[in-house]
All heavy atoms as an XYZ file, in Angstrom:
811
protein
N      -7.746     29.336     25.494
C      -9.044     29.409     24.773
C     -10.140     28.897     25.659
O      -9.985     27.975     26.408
C      -8.946     28.590     23.488
C     -10.294     28.332     22.981
S     -10.319     27.435     21.447
C     -12.090     27.161     21.486
N     -11.272     29.538     25.620
C     -12.442     29.053     26.347
C     -12.906     27.775     25.670
O     -13.038     27.663     24.460
C     -13.548     30.118     26.325
C     -14.612     29.851     27.343
C     -15.477     31.091     27.495
C     -16.442     30.824     28.648
N     -17.275     32.008     28.915
N     -13.054     26.706     26.495
C     -13.361     25.363     25.984
C     -14.736     25.353     25.271
O     -15.680     25.837     25.761
C     -13.436     24.459     27.204
C     -13.763     23.030     26.848
C     -12.520     22.231     26.501
O     -11.436     22.646     26.825
N     -12.666     21.173     25.796
N     -14.709     24.762     24.093
C     -15.951     24.448     23.365
C     -16.625     23.299     24.044
O     -15.977     22.347     24.436
C     -15.677     24.063     21.889
C     -14.978     25.063     20.998
C     -14.701     24.368     19.675
C     -15.782     26.255     20.789
N     -17.950     23.330     24.235
C     -18.625     22.131     24.775
C     -19.370     21.405     23.724
O     -19.835     20.262     23.938
C     -19.613     22.611     25.889
O     -20.538     23.550     25.356
C     -18.870     23.199     27.034
N     -19.497     21.955     22.486
C     -20.132     21.270     21.397
C     -20.116     22.054     20.138
O     -20.023     23.276     20.173
N     -20.168     21.320     19.070
C     -20.260     21.992     17.700
C     -21.203     21.151     16.853
O     -21.018     19.917     16.814
C     -18.902     22.157     17.100
C     -18.952     22.939     15.783
C     -18.130     20.836     16.879
C     -17.673     23.453     15.263
N     -22.242     21.792     16.288
C     -23.219     21.031     15.548
C     -23.306     21.701     14.165
O     -23.345     22.904     13.964
C     -24.567     21.170     16.219
C     -25.664     20.497     15.455
C     -27.024     20.707     16.126
O     -27.103     21.228     17.256
O     -28.046     20.375     15.504
N     -23.340     20.777     13.144
C     -23.498     21.218     11.772
C     -25.022     21.421     11.548
O     -25.815     20.464     11.755
C     -22.947     20.209     10.737
C     -21.435     20.084     10.939
C     -23.333     20.581      9.305
C     -20.882     18.929     10.156
N     -25.394     22.612     11.179
C     -26.805     22.893     10.981
C     -27.272     22.642      9.557
O     -28.381     22.104      9.287
C     -27.160     24.357     11.344
C     -26.834     24.767     12.775
C     -27.073     26.290     12.943
C     -27.687     23.946     13.746
N     -26.433     22.961      8.615
C     -26.771     22.750      7.161
C     -25.556     22.859      6.335
O     -24.639     23.636      6.569
C     -27.810     23.851      6.732
C     -28.298     23.603      5.368
C     -29.416     24.572      4.921
O     -29.816     25.449      5.755
O     -29.854     24.518      3.788
N     -25.541     22.038      5.231
C     -24.518     22.027      4.214
C     -25.235     22.292      2.922
O     -26.157     21.508      2.573
C     -23.733     20.760      4.125
C     -22.747     20.748      2.977
C     -23.080     20.408      5.490
N     -24.824     23.346      2.171
C     -25.590     23.632      0.926
C     -24.588     24.131     -0.126
O     -23.748     24.987      0.098
C     -26.602     24.736      1.203
C     -27.413     25.052     -0.045
C     -28.358     26.196      0.102
N     -29.205     26.055      1.300
C     -29.851     27.052      1.883
N     -29.792     28.216      1.337
N     -30.609     26.869      2.922
N     -24.810     23.578     -1.390
C     -24.068     24.113     -2.549
C     -24.895     25.302     -3.127
O     -26.099     25.176     -3.306
C     -23.974     23.058     -3.618
C     -23.459     23.522     -4.946
C     -24.180     23.617     -6.076
C     -22.144     24.048     -5.224
N     -23.391     24.128     -7.087
C     -22.180     24.430     -6.649
C     -21.006     24.260     -4.497
C     -21.049     24.941     -7.232
C     -19.921     24.789     -5.119
C     -19.908     25.139     -6.461
N     -24.220     26.442     -3.280
C     -24.844     27.684     -3.736
C     -24.314     27.890     -5.127
O     -23.252     28.566     -5.311
C     -24.549     28.862     -2.795
C     -25.337     30.051     -3.246
C     -24.926     28.464     -1.365
N     -24.962     27.433     -6.181
C     -24.462     27.558     -7.554
C     -24.296     28.977     -8.009
O     -23.363     29.280     -8.776
C     -25.468     26.793     -8.398
C     -26.646     26.679     -7.567
C     -26.266     26.780     -6.188
N     -25.123     29.898     -7.552
C     -25.010     31.278     -7.991
C     -23.740     31.936     -7.493
O     -23.236     32.850     -8.143
C     -26.211     32.111     -7.559
O     -26.341     32.065     -6.123
C     -27.490     31.671     -8.204
N     -23.232     31.465     -6.365
C     -21.984     32.007     -5.847
C     -20.779     31.070     -6.087
O     -19.641     31.478     -5.850
C     -22.163     32.249     -4.349
C     -23.153     33.329     -4.032
C     -23.339     33.578     -2.539
O     -22.380     33.348     -1.808
O     -24.418     33.936     -2.167
N     -21.079     29.866     -6.479
C     -20.010     28.874     -6.761
C     -19.292     28.442     -5.462
O     -18.083     28.177     -5.516
N     -19.999     28.362     -4.339
C     -19.432     27.975     -3.049
C     -20.272     26.977     -2.359
O     -21.510     26.946     -2.536
C     -19.111     29.168     -2.128
C     -18.109     30.160     -2.750
C     -20.333     29.885     -1.714
N     -19.647     26.206     -1.534
C     -20.351     25.451     -0.495
C     -20.477     26.306      0.706
O     -19.573     26.980      1.157
C     -19.555     24.190     -0.092
C     -19.582     23.071     -1.103
C     -18.692     22.877     -2.099
C     -20.565     22.075     -1.305
N     -18.985     21.793     -2.883
C     -20.205     21.301     -2.361
C     -21.771     21.839     -0.628
C     -20.979     20.171     -2.778
C     -22.543     20.719     -0.996
C     -22.135     19.943     -2.080
N     -21.683     26.334      1.318
C     -21.885     27.085      2.548
C     -22.298     26.112      3.652
O     -23.152     25.266      3.481
C     -22.968     28.152      2.385
O     -22.588     28.988      1.268
C     -23.116     29.009      3.645
N     -21.578     26.198      4.787
C     -21.839     25.303      5.946
C     -22.161     26.193      7.181
O     -21.326     27.063      7.470
C     -20.685     24.363      6.169
C     -21.046     23.342      7.286
C     -20.300     23.638      4.936
N     -23.266     25.931      7.775
C     -23.604     26.655      9.039
C     -23.513     25.788     10.230
O     -23.855     24.576     10.192
C     -25.085     27.159      8.945
C     -25.273     28.185      7.884
C     -25.108     29.557      8.033
C     -25.739     28.028      6.553
N     -25.379     30.218      6.875
C     -25.762     29.319      5.933
C     -26.035     26.875      5.783
C     -26.123     29.468      4.601
C     -26.430     27.120      4.480
C     -26.471     28.351      3.877
N     -22.913     26.407     11.319
C     -22.616     25.686     12.549
C     -23.212     26.416     13.726
O     -23.371     27.659     13.684
C     -21.139     25.599     12.807
C     -20.367     24.816     11.773
C     -19.817     25.442     10.651
C     -20.098     23.505     12.001
C     -19.086     24.685      9.750
C     -19.356     22.762     11.090
C     -18.877     23.388      9.936
N     -23.513     25.679     14.771
C     -23.831     26.244     16.069
C     -22.788     25.665     17.035
O     -22.640     24.455     17.145
C     -25.272     25.868     16.548
C     -25.524     26.597     17.846
C     -26.986     26.450     18.190
O     -27.379     25.341     18.709
O     -27.713     27.439     17.997
N     -22.127     26.600     17.730
C     -21.044     26.232     18.642
C     -21.483     26.587     20.049
O     -21.935     27.707     20.318
C     -19.741     26.979     18.280
C     -18.646     26.584     19.250
C     -19.306     26.666     16.894
N     -21.348     25.628     20.982
C     -21.708     25.821     22.371
C     -20.407     26.014     23.206
O     -19.470     25.331     22.997
C     -22.509     24.603     22.889
N     -20.512     26.910     24.166
C     -19.488     27.187     25.113
C     -20.065     27.046     26.543
O     -21.329     27.054     26.731
C     -18.948     28.642     24.973
C     -18.297     28.903     23.656
C     -19.007     29.368     22.549
C     -16.905     28.751     23.510
C     -18.388     29.638     21.358
C     -16.259     29.029     22.368
C     -17.009     29.494     21.242
O     -16.373     29.696     20.055
N     -19.271     26.892     27.546
C     -19.757     26.799     28.914
C     -20.623     28.020     29.272
O     -20.462     29.093     28.689
C     -18.472     26.800     29.788
C     -17.364     26.328     28.872
C     -17.784     26.822     27.521
N     -21.544     27.800     30.162
C     -22.428     28.871     30.614
C     -23.559     29.059     29.632
O     -24.147     30.208     29.582
N     -23.897     28.108     28.881
C     -24.998     28.173     27.896
C     -24.829     29.351     26.937
O     -25.768     30.090     26.622
C     -26.377     28.196     28.580
C     -26.637     26.938     29.350
C     -28.035     26.892     29.870
O     -28.962     27.447     29.257
O     -28.210     26.243     30.922
N     -23.632     29.560     26.402
C     -23.363     30.579     25.435
C     -23.323     29.770     24.063
O     -22.586     28.802     23.935
C     -22.041     31.226     25.647
O     -22.123     31.891     26.967
C     -21.733     32.239     24.596
N     -24.052     30.284     23.118
C     -24.111     29.706     21.759
C     -23.820     30.692     20.687
O     -24.243     31.873     20.785
C     -25.550     29.106     21.513
C     -25.925     28.057     22.480
C     -26.600     28.352     23.656
C     -25.606     26.719     22.214
C     -26.928     27.323     24.525
C     -25.908     25.683     23.132
C     -26.549     25.997     24.274
O     -26.909     25.044     25.167
N     -23.040     30.312     19.765
C     -22.636     31.186     18.654
C     -22.835     30.454     17.319
O     -22.464     29.314     17.229
C     -21.234     31.642     18.754
S     -20.840     32.650     20.231
N     -23.450     31.123     16.346
C     -23.633     30.529     15.029
C     -22.543     31.106     14.095
O     -22.174     32.272     14.137
C     -24.937     30.885     14.457
C     -25.999     30.038     15.251
C     -27.242     29.786     14.465
N     -28.069     28.914     15.184
C     -29.335     28.680     14.914
N     -29.895     29.203     13.855
N     -30.036     27.861     15.606
N     -22.027     30.200     13.263
C     -20.930     30.629     12.329
C     -21.290     30.050     10.957
O     -21.971     29.034     10.802
C     -19.595     30.188     12.806
O     -19.190     30.919     13.940
N     -20.612     30.677      9.948
C     -20.824     30.205      8.569
C     -19.426     30.069      7.924
O     -18.561     30.941      8.142
C     -21.598     31.281      7.813
C     -21.784     31.034      6.344
C     -22.576     32.166      5.730
O     -23.593     32.616      6.241
O     -22.118     32.617      4.651
N     -19.228     29.009      7.174
C     -18.003     28.766      6.458
C     -18.363     28.598      5.003
O     -19.252     27.804      4.592
C     -17.241     27.516      6.917
C     -15.975     27.338      6.122
C     -16.927     27.619      8.429
N     -17.754     29.446      4.138
C     -17.976     29.440      2.681
C     -16.766     28.760      2.036
O     -15.672     29.357      2.064
C     -18.174     30.789      2.153
C     -19.363     31.509      2.773
C     -19.457     32.964      2.322
N     -20.485     33.639      3.030
C     -20.596     34.954      3.093
N     -19.738     35.730      2.460
N     -21.594     35.483      3.798
N     -16.935     27.613      1.407
C     -15.838     26.906      0.802
C     -15.947     26.927     -0.705
O     -16.909     26.484     -1.226
C     -15.805     25.411      1.279
C     -15.555     25.149      2.722
C     -15.908     23.704      2.992
C     -14.102     25.372      3.029
N     -14.870     27.426     -1.341
C     -14.813     27.278     -2.790
C     -14.415     25.847     -3.087
O     -13.723     25.195     -2.317
C     -13.746     28.241     -3.390
C     -14.306     29.653     -3.423
C     -14.125     30.478     -2.321
C     -14.966     30.129     -4.542
C     -14.611     31.819     -2.374
C     -15.442     31.427     -4.578
C     -15.277     32.250     -3.545
N     -14.847     25.306     -4.282
C     -14.531     23.910     -4.581
C     -13.077     23.570     -4.506
O     -12.730     22.482     -4.085
C     -15.067     23.813     -6.032
C     -16.191     24.750     -6.110
C     -15.705     25.922     -5.338
N     -12.205     24.516     -4.795
C     -10.776     24.248     -4.741
C     -10.320     23.929     -3.275
O      -9.273     23.232     -3.094
C      -9.977     25.456     -5.240
O     -10.226     26.641     -4.422
N     -11.049     24.350     -2.302
C     -10.715     24.082     -0.933
C     -11.039     22.653     -0.521
O     -10.511     22.157      0.495
C     -11.440     25.081      0.052
N     -11.915     21.983     -1.294
C     -12.266     20.576     -0.910
C     -11.813     19.653     -2.026
O     -12.140     18.433     -1.982
C     -13.740     20.440     -0.660
C     -14.146     21.071      0.602
C     -14.615     20.940     -1.801
N     -11.124     20.098     -3.042
C     -10.609     19.246     -4.067
C     -11.538     18.814     -5.163
O     -11.408     17.841     -5.843
N     -12.605     19.663     -5.336
C     -13.534     19.365     -6.404
C     -13.494     20.459     -7.484
O     -13.377     21.624     -7.181
C     -15.007     19.287     -5.850
C     -15.316     18.028     -5.112
C     -15.282     16.787     -5.971
O     -15.671     16.845     -7.167
O     -14.867     15.759     -5.434
N     -13.605     20.021     -8.729
C     -13.514     20.998     -9.776
C     -14.633     21.996     -9.820
O     -14.402     23.202     -9.680
N     -15.895     21.588     -9.979
C     -16.938     22.549    -10.166
C     -17.940     22.517     -8.988
O     -18.924     23.313     -9.035
C     -17.728     22.242    -11.464
C     -18.445     20.895    -11.405
O     -18.288     20.152    -10.416
O     -19.245     20.602    -12.378
N     -17.663     21.848     -7.937
C     -18.526     21.903     -6.775
C     -19.732     21.003     -6.808
O     -19.872     20.128     -6.065
N     -20.692     21.305     -7.687
C     -21.941     20.610     -7.719
C     -21.778     19.221     -8.236
O     -21.384     19.007     -9.361
N     -22.087     18.206     -7.468
C     -21.979     16.793     -7.808
C     -23.320     16.160     -7.687
O     -23.957     16.290     -6.645
C     -20.952     16.099     -7.005
C     -19.566     16.689     -7.091
C     -20.853     14.585     -7.333
C     -18.875     16.628     -8.389
N     -23.782     15.437     -8.698
C     -25.081     14.766     -8.645
C     -24.891     13.289     -8.419
O     -23.823     12.723     -8.674
C     -25.815     15.009     -9.927
C     -26.188     16.489    -10.124
C     -26.948     16.694    -11.381
O     -27.539     15.735    -11.940
O     -27.071     17.855    -11.842
N     -25.947     12.668     -7.969
C     -25.924     11.150     -7.818
C     -25.459     10.722     -6.500
O     -25.385     11.376     -5.547
N     -24.954      9.464     -6.483
C     -24.593      8.796     -5.232
C     -23.387      9.446     -4.545
O     -23.265      9.308     -3.359
C     -24.271      7.374     -5.489
O     -23.196      7.206     -6.439
C     -25.532      6.586     -6.068
N     -22.576     10.119     -5.243
C     -21.355     10.730     -4.622
C     -21.726     11.960     -3.847
O     -20.910     12.487     -3.123
C     -20.283     11.061     -5.632
C     -19.683      9.797     -6.311
C     -18.536     10.144     -7.176
N     -17.525     10.900     -6.446
C     -16.909     11.992     -6.978
N     -17.164     12.321     -8.153
N     -15.994     12.605     -6.256
N     -22.896     12.528     -4.025
C     -23.233     13.756     -3.399
C     -23.132     13.692     -1.898
O     -22.541     14.599     -1.259
C     -24.649     14.197     -3.790
C     -25.023     15.565     -3.208
C     -26.381     15.996     -3.740
O     -26.869     15.496     -4.749
O     -26.879     16.929     -3.138
N     -23.636     12.659     -1.217
C     -23.488     12.506      0.227
C     -22.102     12.472      0.658
O     -21.703     13.070      1.722
N     -21.274     11.753     -0.015
C     -19.832     11.650      0.316
C     -19.204     13.009      0.241
O     -18.379     13.404      1.052
C     -19.100     10.648     -0.569
C     -19.574      9.192     -0.461
C     -18.874      8.328     -1.484
C     -19.330      8.647      0.979
N     -19.489     13.757     -0.873
C     -18.871     15.076     -0.991
C     -19.351     16.043      0.077
O     -18.507     16.766      0.667
C     -19.255     15.669     -2.345
C     -18.756     17.074     -2.665
C     -17.195     17.159     -2.583
C     -19.179     17.508     -4.023
N     -20.689     15.973      0.422
C     -21.134     16.868      1.510
C     -20.447     16.498      2.811
O     -20.174     17.419      3.633
C     -22.629     16.698      1.623
C     -23.389     17.412      0.487
C     -24.912     17.344      0.661
O     -25.383     16.926      1.649
O     -25.575     17.846     -0.292
N     -20.187     15.251      3.063
C     -19.474     14.843      4.324
C     -18.068     15.451      4.308
O     -17.598     15.936      5.330
C     -19.393     13.357      4.495
C     -20.754     12.774      4.871
O     -21.647     13.411      5.394
N     -20.864     11.514      4.590
N     -17.378     15.408      3.213
C     -16.058     15.939      3.082
C     -16.063     17.477      3.183
O     -15.247     18.045      3.964
C     -15.407     15.585      1.734
C     -13.964     16.107      1.690
C     -13.214     15.638      0.503
N     -13.908     15.865     -0.694
C     -13.663     15.280     -1.887
N     -12.654     14.427     -1.952
N     -14.304     15.595     -2.936
N     -17.050     18.107      2.620
C     -17.210     19.557      2.741
C     -17.390     19.929      4.234
O     -16.775     20.847      4.710
C     -18.420     20.052      1.874
C     -18.807     21.450      2.270
C     -18.054     19.960      0.405
N     -18.260     19.185      4.859
C     -18.537     19.452      6.291
C     -17.324     19.298      7.175
O     -17.041     20.170      8.036
C     -19.695     18.590      6.799
N     -16.491     18.284      6.875
C     -15.285     18.030      7.681
C     -14.272     19.155      7.459
O     -13.670     19.687      8.375
C     -14.649     16.696      7.325
C     -15.336     15.491      7.942
C     -14.460     14.289      7.789
N     -13.973     13.993      6.477
C     -14.665     13.328      5.496
N     -15.828     12.848      5.747
N     -14.128     13.199      4.325
N     -14.088     19.582      6.188
C     -13.135     20.622      5.874
C     -13.605     21.952      6.548
O     -12.791     22.678      7.081
C     -12.952     20.797      4.367
C     -12.163     22.024      4.008
C     -12.269     19.509      3.765
N     -14.837     22.272      6.379
C     -15.384     23.454      6.999
C     -15.224     23.465      8.480
O     -14.831     24.500      9.098
C     -16.867     23.632      6.604
N     -15.510     22.370      9.137
C     -15.379     22.246     10.611
C     -13.950     22.435     11.038
O     -13.728     23.141     12.033
C     -15.896     20.872     11.118
C     -15.934     20.705     12.581
C     -16.342     19.361     13.037
N     -16.533     19.249     14.413
C     -15.526     19.110     15.282
N     -14.240     19.073     14.855
N     -15.758     19.015     16.591
N     -12.992     21.779     10.309
C     -11.620     21.983     10.647
C     -11.166     23.488     10.595
O     -10.464     23.943     11.512
C     -10.708     21.156      9.727
C     -10.859     19.681      9.960
O     -11.464     19.281     10.994
O     -10.414     18.899      9.085
N     -11.617     24.170      9.549
C     -11.243     25.606      9.432
C     -11.930     26.442     10.541
O     -11.311     27.302     11.137
C     -11.625     26.156      8.075
C     -10.661     25.778      6.987
N      -9.492     26.420      6.822
C     -10.723     24.801      6.058
C      -8.846     25.853      5.766
N      -9.600     24.869      5.316
N     -13.158     26.083     10.840
C     -13.882     26.831     11.881
C     -13.210     26.611     13.254
O     -12.960     27.574     13.973
C     -15.353     26.388     11.968
C     -16.146     27.050     13.070
C     -16.199     28.518     12.883
C     -17.522     26.464     13.088
N     -12.908     25.403     13.563
C     -12.270     25.108     14.877
C     -10.892     25.850     15.014
O     -10.593     26.418     16.074
C     -12.107     23.580     15.126
C     -11.191     23.292     16.305
C     -13.480     22.940     15.335
N     -10.137     25.876     13.935
C      -8.905     26.617     13.962
C      -9.073     28.077     14.257
O      -8.374     28.665     15.122
C      -8.148     26.399     12.629
O      -7.892     24.996     12.453
C      -6.834     27.207     12.607
N     -10.051     28.677     13.543
C     -10.358     30.113     13.816
C     -10.830     30.332     15.251
O     -10.378     31.239     15.870
C     -11.327     30.625     12.742
C     -11.835     32.029     13.145
C     -10.735     30.669     11.430
N     -11.705     29.475     15.686
C     -12.276     29.660     17.058
C     -11.135     29.517     18.085
O     -11.080     30.249     19.069
C     -13.344     28.640     17.359
C     -14.615     28.717     16.481
C     -15.620     27.690     16.853
C     -15.219     30.163     16.604
N     -10.211     28.604     17.892
C      -9.014     28.463     18.790
C      -8.193     29.797     18.798
O      -7.706     30.183     19.834
C      -8.226     27.260     18.414
C      -8.941     25.964     18.757
C      -8.167     24.755     18.244
O      -7.341     24.853     17.352
N      -8.448     23.632     18.865
N      -8.002     30.333     17.634
C      -7.192     31.577     17.550
C      -7.916     32.705     18.250
O      -7.274     33.576     18.872
C      -6.954     31.905     16.074
C      -6.039     30.956     15.379
C      -5.995     31.158     13.893
O      -6.766     31.959     13.303
O      -5.224     30.424     13.239
N      -9.238     32.769     18.187
C     -10.000     33.808     18.838
C      -9.909     33.735     20.337
O      -9.862     34.794     21.027
C     -11.480     33.805     18.396
C     -11.674     34.167     16.973
C     -11.511     35.687     16.705
O     -11.515     36.496     17.646
O     -11.257     36.021     15.540
N      -9.950     32.557     20.928
C      -9.828     32.409     22.361
C     -10.989     32.798     23.172
O     -10.931     32.845     24.400
N     -12.142     33.075     22.614
C     -13.390     33.442     23.321
C     -14.587     33.181     22.442
O     -14.388     33.060     21.207
C     -13.387     34.846     23.860
C     -13.291     35.908     22.748
C     -13.301     37.312     23.285
N     -13.136     38.300     22.310
C     -13.578     39.515     22.412
N     -14.195     39.944     23.541
N     -13.383     40.364     21.426
N     -15.767     33.098     22.991
C     -16.939     32.859     22.148
C     -17.050     33.902     21.060
O     -16.931     35.115     21.285
C     -18.145     32.959     23.136
C     -17.544     32.554     24.404
C     -16.161     33.133     24.443
N     -17.301     33.495     19.854
C     -17.374     34.405     18.704
C     -18.234     33.742     17.585
O     -18.224     32.511     17.459
C     -15.961     34.769     18.168
C     -15.245     33.546     17.645
C     -16.068     35.820     17.087
N     -18.964     34.524     16.858
C     -19.610     34.090     15.631
C     -18.778     34.678     14.444
O     -18.408     35.856     14.487
C     -20.998     34.651     15.516
O     -21.838     34.067     16.534
N     -18.535     33.776     13.521
C     -17.683     34.222     12.391
C     -18.277     33.755     11.034
O     -19.064     32.835     10.953
C     -16.183     33.661     12.464
C     -15.473     34.277     13.636
C     -16.206     32.125     12.569
N     -17.839     34.530     10.009
C     -18.105     34.071      8.604
C     -16.669     33.953      8.019
O     -15.899     34.921      8.099
C     -18.935     35.087      7.853
C     -19.032     34.662      6.406
C     -20.300     35.244      8.463
N     -16.394     32.767      7.507
C     -15.073     32.491      7.024
C     -15.172     32.137      5.524
O     -16.046     31.332      5.098
C     -14.471     31.298      7.756
C     -14.411     31.503      9.257
C     -13.060     30.974      7.220
C     -14.100     30.256     10.070
N     -14.267     32.574      4.735
C     -14.159     32.234      3.329
C     -12.935     31.378      3.163
O     -11.846     31.726      3.691
N     -13.008     30.281      2.423
C     -11.855     29.399      2.289
C     -11.761     28.993      0.780
O     -12.697     28.594      0.179
C     -12.077     28.088      3.123
C     -10.844     27.142      2.962
C     -12.377     28.396      4.567
N     -10.517     29.141      0.298
C     -10.215     28.631     -1.008
C      -8.937     27.899     -0.977
O      -8.345     27.713      0.096
C     -10.218     29.788     -2.068
C      -9.181     30.824     -1.856
O      -8.245     30.563     -1.077
O      -9.296     31.897     -2.451
N      -8.326     27.492     -2.138
C      -7.128     26.722     -2.156
C      -5.933     27.544     -1.513
O      -5.015     26.933     -1.019
C      -6.801     26.286     -3.538
N      -6.038     28.830     -1.555
C      -4.998     29.670     -1.032
C      -5.024     29.880      0.485
O      -4.066     30.368      1.092
N      -6.106     29.475      1.146
C      -6.213     29.617      2.556
C      -7.562     30.135      3.003
O      -8.532     30.103      2.257
N      -7.627     30.649      4.242
C      -8.918     31.115      4.801
C      -8.809     32.575      5.163
O      -7.736     33.089      5.484
C      -9.300     30.290      5.952
C      -8.658     30.553      7.188
C      -9.171     29.680      8.391
N      -8.002     29.472      9.210
C      -7.195     28.453      9.211
N      -7.386     27.483      8.390
N      -6.167     28.340     10.047
N      -9.956     33.251      5.216
C     -10.055     34.628      5.590
C     -11.336     34.740      6.437
O     -12.351     34.322      6.073
C     -10.150     35.513      4.383
C     -10.240     36.931      4.716
C     -10.355     37.827      3.508
O     -10.408     37.300      2.347
O     -10.480     39.044      3.653
N     -11.178     35.441      7.616
C     -12.346     35.784      8.422
C     -12.989     36.993      7.774
O     -12.351     38.088      7.744
C     -11.945     36.057      9.882
C     -13.205     36.431     10.671
C     -11.333     34.793     10.523
N     -14.197     36.823      7.272
C     -14.912     37.954      6.578
C     -15.725     38.787      7.561
O     -15.895     39.987      7.328
C     -15.812     37.363      5.482
C     -15.121     36.418      4.480
C     -16.143     35.731      3.649
C     -14.128     37.286      3.661
N     -16.250     38.163      8.585
C     -17.043     38.885      9.625
C     -16.854     38.209     10.940
O     -16.557     36.992     11.006
C     -18.531     38.796      9.259
C     -18.971     39.509      7.996
C     -20.391     39.273      7.708
O     -21.220     39.161      8.663
O     -20.756     39.238      6.507
N     -16.955     38.966     12.003
C     -16.917     38.398     13.365
C     -17.781     39.240     14.283
O     -17.848     40.473     14.120
C     -15.527     38.190     13.892
C     -14.798     39.421     14.351
C     -13.458     39.207     15.035
N     -12.537     38.242     14.534
C     -11.677     38.426     13.502
N     -11.653     39.569     12.925
N     -10.903     37.476     13.113
N     -18.423     38.596     15.218
C     -19.186     39.297     16.235
C     -19.118     38.493     17.513
O     -18.984     37.264     17.495
C     -20.642     39.537     15.823
O     -21.270     38.283     15.627
N     -19.217     39.192     18.664
C     -19.097     38.631     19.956
C     -20.417     38.690     20.702
O     -21.041     39.725     20.615
C     -17.962     39.301     20.738
C     -16.635     39.209     20.006
C     -16.166     40.246     19.261
C     -15.866     38.097     20.130
C     -14.947     40.183     18.613
C     -14.629     37.986     19.481
C     -14.176     39.005     18.744
N     -20.765     37.675     21.487
C     -21.991     37.733     22.226
C     -21.892     38.784     23.313
O     -20.749     39.026     23.806
C     -22.141     36.350     22.864
C     -20.780     35.714     22.783
C     -20.086     36.376     21.680
N     -22.983     39.412     23.654
C     -23.000     40.398     24.718
C     -23.481     39.844     26.024
O     -24.100     38.865     26.102
C     -23.821     41.620     24.267
O     -25.149     41.123     23.986
C     -23.248     42.323     23.148
């Protein structure tokens, strides 16, 4: 696999109309190659019943969502073996790559 030189979380957002957490990342590779990816997590993938949590626990939940999303993204990127932008859907049953594109 081409070595990742960095991975940054751009945004974590609960999307109530879709019932998913969406996390956007920017991944850096050697040679100043950057790829943006999106991970869509259903609440079952992070162990929450309905997803939207209010109050003081929200920050903790967003941190857990970001960690779970990052773990799934890194696994997919390792399987790809080259720079790629992906959209991944994740639920309790596993993950699925919904879209992929490669830099030119």
